[in-house]
N, C-alpha and C positions, 0 to 999 in steps of 0.2 A: 502492500498499500502506500502509495508517494506522502511524502512528509506533504502538511498544509503551512500553507506559505503565509506571512505575519504580514502586518499591515503595512507594511515599508517593500515587501516586495522581495525579503532576502531570506533565503530560505533557513532557518535556524540553525541548520549545520555548520552557515558561513557566516553567522551573524558578523559587523562588527571584529576584527581582530585586535585582541587584547596582548598582554604579556605572555600568554600560556602558551609553552612548548608545544603542547597538544593541537595547536594550532595555529602551524606556520600563516605566515603572511603570505596572500600567494603575490606569483610574481607578473607585473605592471607594467602594462605595453609602455616602449620604449617613445610615443607621444602623448601619451594619457600624463597628464598634471594637472595644477588647479584652472591654471589659467585656459587649457583646449579642452577642457571639460568643461567650465564656465561659457566658455564661446560654442559648445559643439552644435549641431544640427539635430533633430531626430533621427535620421538614418546612421549618422555616426554613432549615438550613444547606441543604436543598436548593434553595429558590428563592433565594438568593444564590447554589448552583452555575450554574442554570441563567442568573439574568443576566449570572454573568461569563464564560459559554461562548456568550450570544447578544453581546455587546457584541463580544466575540475575532469572532467569526465575521463579524460588521455593518465592522467593520471591517476585512476580507480574511482575518483570520488562521482556527487552527483551533478545535476542541474542548477546550478546554482542562483545562479538572477533571470527575472521573470521579463519578458517586454511590454506588460499593461501599461497602463495609466499614462497617463501627459506627460509633456520632456521634463517639466522639472520632478517632476516622480523618478524616470528613470537615472536622472541625473544624479540626485543623491543615495540613490540606490549605489550607483557605482561609487561614491564618494565614499560611503559604509564600509562597504566591501573592499576596495583599498586604503581606506582610513587615509582618506585626500579631505583635508579644509578646506573648504571653500572659502572660510571667513579671509585666507591667511595666503591671496593671490601676492604674488610679487610687485611690485612697483614696474613703471616701465623707467630704466635709467634716462634720468632727467639730462639735460646740456644746459648749464649753466653759464656764467662769464666768468673768466678764470682769472689770476690776479693779476690788475695791469700793471705788470712793474718793468719796468724796462728792459732789465738784462734776458727777461723771461720773456718779451717780447722778441727780442734783437734773433734768439736765441730756434724760437720759433721761424721765424721769418726766414731765418737759412736753413731751418730744416725742410723748410719747402721751398726752396733754390733745389736744394742738395735733391730732392726726390722730382723735381721736376726734370733737369738733368739729365739722372739717371734712366727715367723713364722715356727723356727724347717726344714727350708730347708738351705741349705749353701748359702750362697753369696760370688758368684766366680768371681772376675775382668779377665777377658782376655783382651789383645792386644788391639780387638776392639773399647771397650768398650771407650779409649780415642775419639773415632771419634764421631764427630755429627751425631745422626741416632735418626732417627723417634720415637715415644713411641712405635709404630706396632710395632717397629721390635726388640725392647729393651722385650718388655713383649708376644710375641708371643712363645718362648723357655718355659716358665714357665708354658702358657697355655695348652700346647701341655703334659708338666711335669704332670701337673696335670690332665690332660683326661686320662692317661695314667694310673696313679694311680688307679684313678675312675673306670677306665675301668675296671681294674683288680679286684678290690677291687667286685664289682656285678659281675664278672662272676664268682669269686672263692665261691659266695653264692648263685651262683643257679646252676640249674644240668647239666649234662656234655652236652648233648643234644643241652641244648640254649646253651652252653657254642659254641658250632662249630657254628653251625651259623648267631648267635648274634654277637660274638666277627670278626665272619669275614668280618659282613657288616660292621659294628660300624668302625672299623679299614681302611677298605677303604675306608669308605666314608671322612671317616678322614683325611685322606692319599688324597683324592682329595680336599679336602678343604684346608690344610696345601700348598697344589702345586698351587692352585688356590692364595690362599694368598700371595705365595712366590712370584708371579704373578701381585703382586699389585693390585689385587683384595676385596677392601673394603668390598664388601659383604660377602666376605668367613672371612675377620678377622673378622668383627661384629659378625659371627653366631661361631668361635671359642671362641670368650669371651661369647658369652652368653648359647653355649652346657659348657663350661666351670663352670660357677654358675650354672646350672642345675645338672649336676653333686655331687656338693660340695652342694647341697641345700643353695644357695648363690643368694639376688641379683646381676644381672648382674653387669658390670660396661664395657662401652667402651670409648676407646681415642676420643679426639677431632679429628675431623677433617673437612675440608673446603667442601670437595667431598659430593655428596648425594650420600645415599645408594641408593633410589627408582630412583637414576640414571644409575646404574649401576656400579660408581666413581673407580677412580684406583688412587693408591699411588705407589710414587718413590720409593718401597722399594728394599731392595738387603739381602733378607734373605736367612740365612743359618742354615735351620732347617731339619732333618730328623727323621727318625721312632728311629733310633736307639743312638741318641746322645741327650744329654742335659747338654745345658753350658748355663745358666743362668746369665743374664749380670748386673749390677747396676753402675749408673753413677758416672765417675772418679770425684775427686776435683775438676774440671775447668769444668765440666757442670752440666746441670738441669734438669730437667722433670717436667711435671706437670702430678698431678694424674687426671688418667680420673676421671669423674662424672657420677653419678648414672644413669641410667635407668629410664625415669618416669614412664613404666612398668614394675615392675620386672615380669618374670616368675615361674609362677609356680613350684613346684620342682619336680612337678609329669609329667610336659612334658616331651614326647617321643624324641629319639634321632630325625625318623623321620620329629616329627611337628616342632621340633625348624628349621632344616635345610627348610624345607615346608616352614616355612614364611619368610625365612631369604629369599631365593631365589621368594619366590612369586611375591614381585613387580616387578624382571625380567620376570617374566614369563606372570602375569599382560599385562606390557608396550608390549609383542610383541601382545597377543590378542587382544590388543586395537589398534595395526595396523587397520586403514580404508580402504587400498590404495593397487592395487600393488606395487604403488611406495615404498611406507613407508615399505612393506615387505622387497623392494628388497634393500632399507638402509638397514636394520635390517641383512641382510645376510653381506652386505657388508660390515659392521662397527663389525662383529665377534659375533655379541651378541646371532645368533641360533647356531655358533658353539661352543661357552662359556657355553651354558646352555646342550648342549648334551654332553660339554666335562665334565661337573661337575656331573652329572645325567644319561646320556646313559654309554652304557657295553663298557666296555673296554676290553682289550686285559689282563692287570693284575689286573685286578678285575671285581666284577661282578655287574649284575647295579641293580642301587639303586631303590628300592622297589617305589618311589615316580615317576619312568620312566615311569609307564603307565598311569597316568593320566596328563603328557605333549605330550609324543609321541605322537600323533596328531597332535601336535602344531608345534612340530618342523618337523617332515616328511612332513607335507605340503609344509614349506618354503622350509626346501632339494629339494623337489621333484621339485619347480619353479624354482629355482635357477639353476637347473640343464637343464631345460626348457632353459630360457636364455641364457645358454653358451653352449648347443649343437645344440638347433633348432634354435635360434637367433645368436649366432656366438659372444654374448654377446653386441651384439647392443641393447643397453635399447630404445634407439629413432625408433626404428624398433618392438622391441619388444613391448612396450606402444601404436603405433600404431596401432598395430595387432590386441588390447584387447578392444583398443577402440572402441566405441558402443553410436550410439544414440538414445534409447526410443522411442518403437513405441507407437502413440498417440493414433495408434489405439485401447491398453488395453482401453483408458479409463479412467486413471489413469493420475490428475490433479499432473502438474508440481510445484513444491514449486517454488518462487521465488526466492529464492536462491539457486535454485539446477541446477548444467549446464546443459546444453543443450546435450554434450555428455557424457559420463562415461566409468570409466574403471570396465568390468568383476571385482568381489568378486573373492578372492584368493581362496576361496574352490570350488566355479562353475566350473573354470580354472585347478584345479589338479584335480576333479572328470570328469572331460571333457577326461582327457588323453586317460584311458582305451577304454572309448567310441568309441575316435577317432580312437583307432589302431583297433579295432576290426571293425570299416568302413572301415580304407584302406587296412584290410585282406581280406574281403569282393569285394573292387573295384580289387584287386591285380589279384584274382580270374575271371576276365575277361578274354576274349577269347582274347582279343587284347593286354594284357599281356602275353600272352602263346604263347612258341616256343617248340611244339614237346607233347601237351597237360603240361609242365613244365614251371614255371612260369619266364619270360625274366626283370633278371632285367636292360636287356639294351635296351628295349622298356618303361620299365618304366622309367625309368633315359632320354630316347627319348622325351617323352611327359611331364614329369615335368622337367624337368631340371631348375635346380635354385630355384626352389619349397621347401619349408622346409614341414613338415607331417602337422603342422596346416595350412599352406597357401591352399595346397592338399585337404586336408577337408572338405576346405571353396570354395572351385572351386567345386566339387565332390556334392556340397548339402547336406551336413549331418551332417555340422556344427549345436548344438545346446549343451547351457548351464544351 
């Protein structure tokens, strides 16, 4: 018999850990801390819950966490399970004025001049450099410059036929990444850092951030980067920055552009794929996760389609079709929508229900979306019946009179053709 669940959704045998050696602290995922847990979406929380349950079962234990309840409830379950103090989130490193001592200032400027000489790139102070800006904003222009320089070199060494295709694809892809980075997407910022390192055959470095890449964190950036301008800035004597730490797993120099971007966006796509209910899929749509992936990889008027679109197109279009059904057939009424697609499994199938499995459940995303063309075909057959004809022509009035107030899904159910 399964153990009961307490009010917090954590199984009694795995309640918050104390100092008892008989209940060792579970191994926490590397990307899970107070900051990332506070900013995580529902999909990411479910990902961590699944990981905790898998780790427990692998160690010979039982399921330790459930995914019921709202986001806050799931967030606190994870915090209790891993003993994470959500009230003690490290404050972001502040950037403030340094001591305005003449000797210190002279040493700082001497150091900047030495950096400029060694890099071979002019250090240009601009008016905005006196403002306090995130390290991402200060470094992104130089990344763009380095990428353009490296791509130009590689294009000149390749054949002309390759130049047209590769140059067009890479430039358009980079422009999409930069636009997303300008809007504050940390995943795109990280990708640009990795791409710069790959093109220069160097280990990649990325700036510190409390936002988690796996949760699609966003930064309060105010970037001003264009494809035709390069204005790298350095901190003035009244500001300071922190050098970005090296990644633990440097990218191999031979890594392709597509694989770098795919690895960067992989977590976002994986999070979309991990949604296990219609509710989570609708949440993804409402949060803009689906639109974000389409904007980055999908076809756009001002650029060619990214080659990786073929691998994620089905994932995105299924969600978009579901969102369209909610908006157009159910007038955006989520309660009506979820109620309609809730069903009770037929006990006659002989499948034994798990003790933790709810009696009523929602139809899965794939079956609902794949049912749409079958629904439309069955309704066309219904409309061809004599009762809806007027002088051998389909009568919209006759149809509306019989099915007034019902949408296509409800009519499909009424005529007994509904099947998933």
